[in-house]
KEKE-3310 file (N, C-alpha, C; in steps of 0.2 Angstrom, whole numbers, plus 5000, padded with zeros to 4 digits):
npx = (5084:5079:5065:5062:5060:5054:5062:5074:5079:5081:5091:5101:5102:5103:5116:5124:5122:5127:5140:5145:5144:5154:5165:5168:5173:5183:5192:5195:5202:5213:5219:5223:5232:5242:5247:5251:5242:5228:5215:5197:5191:5182:5168:5160:5167:5184:5180:5169:5156:5156:5151:5137:5135:5139:5129:5117:5119:5119:5106:5099:5102:5098:5090:5096:5094:5100:5094:5092:5092:5087:5074:5068:5076:5088:5085:5083:5095:5105:5098:5096:5109:5112:5102:5105:5117:5112:5103:5111:5117:5109:5113:5124:5133:5135:5137:5136:5121:5116:5110:5101:5096:5100:5104:5109:5116:5122:5134:5136:5124:5128:5139:5132:5124:5133:5139:5129:5130:5136:5126:5119:5129:5131:5118:5117:5127:5123:5110:5112:5115:5127:5143:5154:5150:5145:5157:5164:5156:5157:5171:5171:5163:5170:5181:5176:5172:5183:5189:5179:5178:5190:5188:5178:5184:5194:5185:5180:5192:5193:5181:5183:5192:5186:5173:5157:5144:5137:5136:5138:5142:5154:5162:5162:5169:5182:5188:5199:5210:5213:5207:5214:5227:5234:5231:5236:5241:5230:5221:5227:5226:5212:5209:5215:5208:5195:5197:5198:5186:5177:5180:5190:5204:5221:5214:5204:5199:5187:5183:5193:5198:5206:5204:5191:5182:5172:5168:5155:5145:5145:5135:5126:5118:5114:5104:5105:5119:5123:5117:5124:5137:5135:5132:5144:5153:5146:5146:5160:5161:5153:5159:5170:5165:5162:5175:5181:5174:5179:5193:5200:5193:5181:5169:5173:5183:5200:5213:5207:5209:5207:5203:5199:5187:5178:5174:5160:5154:5150:5156:5170:5169:5166:5177:5187:5182:5183:5197:5200:5194:5202:5214:5211:5210:5223:5230:5225:5230:5244:5248:5250:5238:5234:5238:5226:5228:5237:5229:5219:5228:5233:5222:5218:5230:5237:5230:5219:5225:5233:5223:5216:5226:5228:5217:5219:5231:5228:5216:5221:5230:5222:5214:5223:5229:5218:5210:5199:5185)
npy = (4825:4811:4801:4794:4777:4763:4751:4757:4764:4753:4747:4756:4755:4742:4737:4746:4742:4728:4731:4738:4728:4718:4726:4728:4715:4714:4724:4718:4707:4713:4720:4709:4703:4713:4713:4700:4689:4678:4682:4683:4667:4656:4656:4651:4648:4654:4664:4671:4672:4679:4693:4691:4683:4692:4702:4695:4692:4705:4709:4700:4703:4710:4726:4739:4753:4768:4772:4786:4792:4802:4795:4796:4804:4797:4785:4790:4796:4786:4781:4793:4796:4785:4786:4798:4794:4786:4794:4803:4797:4798:4807:4802:4798:4783:4778:4785:4792:4783:4786:4792:4804:4819:4834:4851:4856:4845:4841:4851:4848:4835:4838:4846:4837:4828:4836:4837:4826:4828:4831:4820:4814:4823:4823:4809:4808:4818:4814:4802:4805:4803:4806:4802:4798:4811:4818:4812:4815:4829:4830:4824:4833:4845:4841:4839:4851:4861:4853:4852:4865:4865:4855:4861:4872:4865:4858:4870:4873:4863:4864:4876:4872:4862:4867:4864:4861:4850:4833:4822:4830:4835:4823:4820:4831:4828:4819:4821:4824:4819:4827:4825:4824:4836:4843:4836:4838:4843:4833:4824:4831:4832:4818:4815:4824:4819:4807:4812:4818:4807:4801:4792:4781:4788:4797:4795:4800:4803:4790:4785:4772:4772:4784:4790:4779:4772:4782:4793:4783:4775:4770:4763:4748:4732:4735:4749:4751:4744:4752:4764:4759:4755:4767:4774:4767:4767:4780:4781:4774:4782:4794:4791:4791:4804:4808:4799:4804:4817:4816:4804:4803:4796:4786:4785:4776:4772:4780:4777:4764:4749:4737:4742:4748:4738:4735:4738:4754:4757:4746:4750:4762:4757:4749:4759:4766:4756:4756:4767:4764:4754:4761:4768:4757:4753:4764:4764:4753:4755:4768:4777:4783:4800:4814:4824:4838:4838:4834:4844:4855:4851:4853:4866:4874:4870:4863:4871:4885:4880:4875:4886:4895:4888:4890:4903:4904:4894:4899:4911:4907:4901:4911:4920:4914:4911:4899:4896:4885)
npz = (4807:4816:4820:4836:4839:4848:4844:4840:4851:4860:4853:4856:4870:4874:4869:4876:4889:4889:4885:4896:4906:4901:4900:4913:4916:4906:4912:4924:4919:4911:4921:4929:4921:4920:4933:4934:4937:4936:4936:4934:4931:4934:4933:4920:4903:4903:4912:4906:4910:4922:4923:4922:4933:4944:4942:4944:4958:4964:4961:4968:4981:4997:4998:5008:5018:5026:5042:5045:5033:5018:5011:4998:4990:4991:4985:4972:4967:4962:4951:4943:4940:4932:4921:4915:4908:4899:4892:4886:4875:4864:4855:4849:4835:4827:4814:4797:4797:4806:4820:4834:4836:4828:4831:4828:4838:4844:4850:4860:4868:4872:4880:4890:4896:4902:4911:4920:4928:4940:4949:4953:4960:4971:4977:4981:4990:5000:5003:5010:5023:5029:5035:5029:5016:5012:5012:5002:4991:4991:4988:4975:4968:4968:4962:4949:4943:4939:4929:4920:4915:4908:4898:4891:4885:4877:4868:4862:4855:4846:4839:4832:4823:4815:4812:4811:4823:4823:4827:4817:4806:4811:4811:4797:4793:4795:4786:4777:4786:4802:4816:4828:4825:4821:4833:4844:4857:4863:4862:4871:4883:4884:4886:4898:4906:4905:4912:4925:4926:4926:4937:4937:4940:4939:4947:4956:4968:4975:4979:4987:4996:5008:5013:5013:5015:5005:4996:4989:4987:4998:5007:4999:4993:4985:4971:4971:4973:4962:4951:4953:4950:4936:4930:4932:4923:4912:4909:4906:4894:4886:4886:4878:4866:4860:4860:4851:4840:4839:4838:4832:4820:4819:4811:4797:4784:4787:4779:4767:4763:4754:4761:4773:4769:4767:4780:4790:4795:4808:4815:4813:4820:4833:4836:4838:4849:4859:4861:4869:4882:4885:4887:4898:4908:4907:4912:4925:4930:4930:4936:4951:4964:4964:4975:4984:4983:4973:4962:4961:4959:4946:4938:4939:4939:4928:4917:4915:4911:4901:4891:4889:4883:4872:4863:4858:4850:4840:4834:4830:4820:4810:4806:4801:4790:4783:4785:4791:4793)
capx = (5083:5076:5060:5064:5055:5057:5068:5081:5081:5083:5097:5106:5103:5106:5123:5128:5122:5132:5147:5147:5145:5160:5170:5171:5177:5189:5196:5198:5207:5219:5223:5226:5238:5247:5249:5253:5237:5224:5209:5191:5191:5179:5161:5160:5174:5188:5176:5165:5149:5157:5147:5131:5135:5139:5123:5112:5121:5117:5099:5096:5104:5092:5092:5097:5094:5101:5088:5091:5093:5081:5073:5066:5082:5093:5084:5083:5101:5109:5094:5097:5116:5112:5098:5109:5122:5108:5100:5116:5119:5104:5116:5130:5132:5139:5139:5132:5114:5115:5110:5094:5094:5106:5103:5114:5119:5123:5140:5134:5120:5132:5143:5128:5121:5139:5140:5123:5131:5138:5120:5117:5134:5129:5112:5118:5131:5119:5104:5114:5116:5133:5149:5159:5147:5145:5164:5166:5152:5160:5177:5169:5160:5175:5186:5174:5171:5189:5191:5174:5180:5196:5185:5174:5189:5196:5180:5180:5198:5192:5176:5186:5195:5181:5167:5150:5143:5133:5141:5139:5146:5161:5166:5164:5174:5189:5189:5205:5215:5210:5209:5218:5234:5237:5229:5237:5242:5223:5218:5230:5223:5205:5209:5217:5202:5190:5199:5196:5179:5173:5182:5194:5211:5223:5210:5198:5199:5181:5183:5199:5196:5209:5203:5184:5179:5171:5166:5149:5140:5146:5129:5122:5119:5110:5103:5107:5126:5124:5116:5130:5142:5133:5132:5151:5156:5142:5149:5166:5160:5149:5164:5174:5162:5164:5183:5182:5172:5183:5200:5202:5190:5174:5168:5176:5189:5207:5217:5204:5211:5201:5201:5195:5181:5174:5171:5155:5156:5148:5162:5176:5168:5166:5184:5191:5179:5186:5204:5200:5193:5208:5219:5208:5212:5230:5232:5223:5235:5251:5249:5247:5233:5237:5235:5220:5231:5240:5224:5216:5233:5234:5216:5217:5236:5240:5226:5215:5228:5235:5218:5214:5231:5228:5212:5221:5236:5224:5211:5225:5233:5216:5211:5229:5230:5211:5209:5193:5180)
capy = (4822:4805:4799:4789:4772:4758:4747:4761:4765:4747:4746:4760:4754:4735:4736:4749:4737:4723:4734:4739:4721:4715:4731:4726:4709:4716:4728:4714:4703:4716:4721:4703:4702:4717:4711:4693:4685:4675:4686:4679:4661:4651:4656:4650:4648:4660:4669:4675:4673:4682:4698:4689:4681:4698:4706:4692:4693:4712:4709:4696:4706:4714:4733:4742:4760:4771:4774:4793:4795:4805:4789:4797:4806:4792:4780:4793:4798:4782:4781:4799:4795:4780:4788:4803:4791:4783:4800:4807:4793:4799:4811:4799:4794:4777:4778:4790:4791:4779:4790:4792:4811:4823:4841:4855:4857:4839:4841:4855:4844:4830:4841:4848:4831:4825:4841:4836:4820:4830:4832:4813:4812:4827:4820:4803:4810:4822:4811:4797:4807:4800:4811:4799:4799:4818:4820:4809:4819:4836:4830:4823:4839:4850:4839:4839:4858:4864:4849:4853:4871:4864:4851:4866:4876:4860:4858:4876:4873:4858:4867:4881:4869:4858:4871:4863:4858:4844:4827:4819:4834:4835:4817:4821:4836:4825:4814:4823:4823:4818:4833:4823:4824:4843:4845:4830:4840:4845:4826:4821:4835:4830:4811:4816:4828:4814:4803:4816:4819:4801:4799:4786:4781:4789:4803:4792:4803:4802:4783:4783:4768:4773:4791:4791:4772:4770:4788:4795:4778:4770:4768:4759:4741:4729:4738:4756:4751:4742:4757:4769:4756:4755:4774:4776:4763:4769:4787:4780:4772:4787:4800:4789:4792:4811:4808:4796:4808:4823:4815:4799:4803:4793:4780:4784:4772:4774:4781:4775:4757:4744:4732:4746:4750:4732:4734:4743:4760:4756:4742:4754:4767:4753:4747:4765:4767:4751:4757:4772:4761:4750:4765:4769:4752:4753:4769:4762:4747:4757:4774:4777:4788:4807:4817:4828:4844:4838:4833:4851:4859:4850:4855:4873:4878:4867:4862:4877:4890:4878:4874:4893:4897:4884:4893:4909:4903:4890:4903:4916:4904:4900:4918:4923:4910:4911:4892:4895:4881)
capz = (4814:4816:4825:4840:4840:4853:4842:4840:4858:4863:4850:4859:4877:4876:4868:4881:4895:4888:4885:4903:4909:4899:4901:4920:4915:4903:4916:4929:4915:4909:4927:4931:4916:4922:4939:4934:4940:4932:4935:4934:4927:4937:4930:4912:4900:4904:4916:4902:4913:4928:4924:4924:4940:4948:4941:4948:4965:4966:4960:4974:4988:5000:4998:5015:5018:5032:5045:5045:5026:5015:5007:4991:4986:4992:4979:4966:4965:4957:4945:4939:4937:4926:4916:4911:4904:4893:4888:4882:4869:4859:4849:4847:4829:4826:4807:4794:4798:4812:4826:4836:4835:4826:4831:4826:4844:4847:4855:4866:4872:4876:4886:4895:4900:4906:4917:4925:4932:4947:4954:4956:4966:4977:4980:4984:4996:5005:5006:5014:5030:5032:5034:5024:5009:5010:5011:4995:4986:4990:4984:4968:4964:4968:4957:4942:4940:4935:4923:4915:4911:4903:4893:4887:4881:4872:4863:4858:4850:4840:4835:4828:4817:4811:4810:4813:4830:4823:4828:4811:4802:4814:4809:4790:4792:4797:4781:4775:4791:4809:4820:4833:4823:4822:4839:4848:4864:4865:4863:4878:4889:4884:4889:4905:4909:4906:4918:4931:4926:4927:4944:4936:4943:4946:4950:4959:4975:4979:4981:4990:5001:5014:5016:5014:5015:4998:4992:4990:4987:5003:5010:4995:4993:4981:4965:4972:4971:4955:4946:4953:4946:4929:4928:4931:4918:4906:4907:4904:4887:4883:4885:4873:4859:4857:4859:4845:4834:4838:4837:4828:4814:4819:4807:4790:4783:4788:4773:4761:4762:4752:4767:4778:4767:4768:4787:4792:4798:4815:4818:4814:4826:4840:4838:4840:4855:4863:4862:4874:4889:4886:4890:4905:4912:4908:4917:4932:4933:4930:4939:4958:4965:4965:4981:4982:4981:4966:4957:4960:4955:4939:4934:4940:4937:4922:4911:4913:4907:4894:4887:4887:4879:4866:4859:4855:4844:4835:4831:4826:4814:4806:4804:4797:4784:4780:4785:4794:4789)
cpx = (5078:5070:5062:5058:5058:5063:5074:5083:5084:5090:5103:5107:5106:5113:5127:5128:5127:5139:5149:5149:5152:5166:5173:5175:5183:5194:5199:5203:5213:5223:5226:5232:5244:5251:5251:5249:5233:5217:5203:5191:5187:5172:5161:5167:5178:5185:5172:5158:5150:5152:5140:5130:5135:5132:5118:5113:5118:5109:5096:5097:5098:5095:5091:5098:5096:5095:5086:5092:5086:5079:5072:5072:5087:5091:5084:5090:5105:5105:5095:5104:5116:5108:5101:5114:5118:5105:5105:5118:5114:5107:5122:5130:5137:5141:5135:5125:5112:5115:5103:5092:5100:5105:5109:5119:5121:5129:5139:5129:5123:5136:5139:5125:5127:5140:5134:5125:5133:5132:5118:5122:5132:5123:5113:5122:5127:5113:5106:5114:5122:5139:5154:5156:5147:5152:5166:5162:5155:5167:5176:5167:5166:5180:5183:5173:5177:5190:5185:5175:5185:5193:5181:5179:5192:5191:5180:5186:5196:5186:5178:5189:5191:5175:5161:5150:5139:5138:5143:5144:5153:5165:5167:5169:5182:5191:5196:5211:5211:5212:5214:5226:5237:5236:5230:5238:5235:5220:5221:5227:5215:5205:5210:5211:5196:5191:5197:5189:5174:5176:5186:5201:5216:5220:5204:5198:5193:5180:5189:5197:5199:5207:5195:5180:5178:5168:5159:5143:5142:5140:5124:5123:5114:5110:5105:5115:5127:5122:5121:5136:5141:5134:5139:5154:5152:5145:5156:5166:5157:5155:5169:5172:5163:5171:5184:5180:5176:5190:5202:5198:5183:5174:5171:5182:5195:5211:5214:5206:5206:5199:5197:5188:5176:5171:5166:5157:5155:5154:5168:5175:5169:5173:5188:5188:5182:5193:5204:5199:5199:5214:5217:5211:5219:5233:5230:5228:5242:5252:5246:5242:5237:5234:5230:5223:5234:5235:5221:5221:5234:5228:5216:5224:5239:5235:5222:5219:5231:5229:5216:5219:5231:5223:5215:5226:5232:5220:5215:5228:5228:5214:5217:5229:5223:5209:5203:5188:5174)
cpy = (4816:4804:4793:4783:4767:4754:4751:4762:4759:4745:4750:4757:4747:4734:4740:4745:4731:4725:4735:4733:4718:4720:4730:4720:4710:4720:4723:4709:4706:4718:4715:4702:4706:4715:4703:4688:4682:4679:4681:4673:4655:4650:4656:4649:4654:4665:4673:4676:4676:4688:4697:4687:4687:4702:4702:4692:4700:4712:4706:4699:4710:4722:4736:4749:4763:4773:4782:4796:4798:4799:4791:4799:4801:4786:4783:4794:4793:4781:4787:4798:4790:4782:4794:4800:4788:4789:4803:4803:4794:4803:4808:4796:4788:4775:4784:4788:4787:4782:4792:4799:4815:4830:4845:4857:4850:4838:4845:4851:4838:4833:4844:4842:4828:4830:4840:4830:4822:4830:4825:4812:4816:4824:4814:4804:4813:4818:4805:4798:4804:4805:4808:4800:4806:4820:4818:4813:4826:4835:4828:4829:4844:4848:4840:4846:4861:4860:4850:4860:4869:4860:4856:4870:4871:4859:4864:4876:4868:4861:4872:4878:4866:4862:4869:4860:4852:4838:4824:4823:4835:4829:4818:4826:4834:4820:4815:4821:4823:4825:4832:4823:4831:4845:4839:4832:4841:4838:4823:4825:4833:4823:4812:4819:4823:4809:4806:4817:4813:4798:4792:4786:4784:4795:4801:4794:4802:4795:4780:4779:4770:4780:4792:4785:4770:4776:4789:4789:4773:4767:4764:4752:4739:4733:4745:4756:4749:4748:4763:4766:4756:4762:4776:4773:4765:4776:4786:4778:4778:4793:4798:4790:4799:4811:4805:4800:4814:4822:4810:4798:4799:4787:4779:4780:4775:4774:4778:4768:4753:4739:4736:4747:4744:4732:4740:4748:4760:4751:4746:4759:4763:4751:4753:4767:4763:4753:4762:4769:4757:4754:4767:4764:4752:4758:4768:4757:4750:4763:4774:4783:4795:4809:4822:4835:4844:4837:4840:4855:4858:4853:4863:4877:4875:4867:4868:4882:4887:4877:4881:4896:4894:4887:4899:4908:4899:4895:4909:4913:4903:4906:4921:4920:4909:4903:4891:4890:4885)
cpz = (4813:4821:4829:4840:4845:4851:4842:4847:4861:4859:4852:4867:4878:4874:4873:4888:4895:4888:4892:4907:4907:4899:4908:4919:4912:4907:4921:4925:4914:4916:4930:4927:4918:4928:4940:4938:4934:4930:4936:4929:4929:4934:4923:4910:4900:4908:4912:4905:4920:4928:4925:4931:4945:4948:4945:4955:4967:4966:4966:4981:4991:5000:5005:5014:5025:5035:5045:5038:5023:5009:4999:4987:4986:4986:4972:4963:4960:4950:4940:4936:4931:4920:4912:4906:4898:4889:4883:4875:4863:4853:4847:4841:4828:4819:4804:4794:4803:4818:4828:4835:4833:4825:4829:4832:4848:4852:4861:4871:4876:4881:4891:4899:4904:4912:4922:4930:4939:4952:4957:4961:4972:4981:4984:4990:5002:5008:5010:5021:5033:5030:5029:5017:5007:5008:5004:4990:4985:4986:4977:4964:4963:4962:4950:4939:4937:4929:4918:4911:4906:4897:4888:4882:4876:4867:4859:4853:4844:4836:4830:4822:4812:4809:4813:4820:4829:4823:4822:4806:4804:4811:4802:4789:4793:4791:4778:4780:4798:4813:4826:4831:4824:4830:4845:4855:4867:4867:4870:4884:4890:4887:4896:4909:4910:4911:4924:4932:4928:4933:4943:4939:4937:4949:4953:4967:4979:4982:4984:4996:5008:5017:5017:5013:5008:4994:4993:4990:4992:5006:5006:4995:4987:4974:4965:4970:4964:4950:4947:4949:4939:4927:4927:4925:4911:4904:4904:4896:4883:4881:4880:4866:4856:4856:4853:4839:4833:4836:4831:4822:4814:4815:4800:4790:4784:4781:4767:4759:4759:4757:4772:4776:4767:4775:4788:4796:4806:4818:4818:4820:4833:4841:4840:4847:4860:4865:4868:4881:4890:4889:4897:4910:4913:4912:4924:4935:4933:4934:4946:4958:4966:4972:4979:4980:4974:4960:4956:4957:4948:4935:4934:4937:4931:4916:4910:4909:4901:4889:4884:4882:4872:4861:4855:4849:4838:4831:4827:4820:4808:4802:4799:4790:4780:4779:4789:4790:4788)
residu = (UNK:UNK:UNK:UNK:UNK:UNK:UNK:UNK:UNK:UNK:UNK:UNK:UNK:UNK:UNK:UNK:UNK:UNK:UNK:UNK:UNK:UNK:UNK:UNK:UNK:UNK:UNK:UNK:UNK:UNK:UNK:UNK:UNK:UNK:UNK:UNK:UNK:UNK:UNK:UNK:UNK:UNK:UNK:UNK:UNK:UNK:UNK:UNK:UNK:UNK:UNK:UNK:UNK:UNK:UNK:UNK:UNK:UNK:UNK:UNK:UNK:UNK:UNK:UNK:UNK:UNK:UNK:UNK:UNK:UNK:UNK:UNK:UNK:UNK:UNK:UNK:UNK:UNK:UNK:UNK:UNK:UNK:UNK:UNK:UNK:UNK:UNK:UNK:UNK:UNK:UNK:UNK:UNK:UNK:UNK:UNK:UNK:UNK:UNK:UNK:UNK:UNK:UNK:UNK:UNK:UNK:UNK:UNK:UNK:UNK:UNK:UNK:UNK:UNK:UNK:UNK:UNK:UNK:UNK:UNK:UNK:UNK:UNK:UNK:UNK:UNK:UNK:UNK:UNK:UNK:UNK:UNK:UNK:UNK:UNK:UNK:UNK:UNK:UNK:UNK:UNK:UNK:UNK:UNK:UNK:UNK:UNK:UNK:UNK:UNK:UNK:UNK:UNK:UNK:UNK:UNK:UNK:UNK:UNK:UNK:UNK:UNK:UNK:UNK:UNK:UNK:UNK:UNK:UNK:UNK:UNK:UNK:UNK:UNK:UNK:UNK:UNK:UNK:UNK:UNK:UNK:UNK:UNK:UNK:UNK:UNK:UNK:UNK:UNK:UNK:UNK:UNK:UNK:UNK:UNK:UNK:UNK:UNK:UNK:UNK:UNK:UNK:UNK:UNK:UNK:UNK:UNK:UNK:UNK:UNK:UNK:UNK:UNK:UNK:UNK:UNK:UNK:UNK:UNK:UNK:UNK:UNK:UNK:UNK:UNK:UNK:UNK:UNK:UNK:UNK:UNK:UNK:UNK:UNK:UNK:UNK:UNK:UNK:UNK:UNK:UNK:UNK:UNK:UNK:UNK:UNK:UNK:UNK:UNK:UNK:UNK:UNK:UNK:UNK:UNK:UNK:UNK:UNK:UNK:UNK:UNK:UNK:UNK:UNK:UNK:UNK:UNK:UNK:UNK:UNK:UNK:UNK:UNK:UNK:UNK:UNK:UNK:UNK:UNK:UNK:UNK:UNK:UNK:UNK:UNK:UNK:UNK:UNK:UNK:UNK:UNK:UNK:UNK:UNK:UNK:UNK:UNK:UNK:UNK:UNK:UNK:UNK:UNK:UNK:UNK:UNK:UNK:UNK:UNK:UNK:UNK:UNK:UNK:UNK:UNK:UNK:UNK:UNK:UNK:UNK:UNK:UNK:UNK:UNK:UNK)
# end
């Protein structure tokens, strides 16, 4: 385990903030390409300064709070949501030894922190004293719980195959073969479950504009809205990191190719992480929003039994042929 110093912490936080800013720009550009539009192209060359202009606008706007809101909880909720996404990155390994903290329960810690995100959403909706915000918060909480159970069972399936719970050791256990190859159906379920967990389209029911105005953060403006926005996109990037570690093999070179070995491990890891947000954006542009009953039915009637049923045959095969790690 490494001792956290300010330089290492800044080395984690600053790339995350820049990644969130330009992920928003990339999303707008990709969706514009899909819909045959230009997208942002006014502020800076090819619109590259658009995230800075949006951030400056949100900082300079006047913060407005509902007169009947619980002021302390109302201000705390977006901060808690954003801070949880920062704290969770402490156990994400970007290369061998390039990790802030590497405990033996790193994956469980990451899963526990991601589960706490529902509290920020509930607090934001309840403290706003608005029925629309509260309705969005309830829908979000009800949506996240069944998919969290499915994600837990999927992680159990992967851990049975790779053995260790340490994040770095999980990556090194996949040097021979990526776990996402024999467990490809599990990877697909994990990806879709994370879409629902992070309230992304086509599962963005808490933010369905036509039904509940703008979801749990409808009463927020200025930096409150910005922090909620940053927390959502930071969680999107964060959840791609364990997906990259568990399935496409993390930072080791692909097939031991000489060209791949010349690329630093952190760059290889970052390239794999970037591919998943691109899939997020493509899914948002291509698929219509689910109805709420379809969303809940998919989690409870499809993913939950499938993920549970997957644990039994995988563990049975490993025990029968003595392939347990």
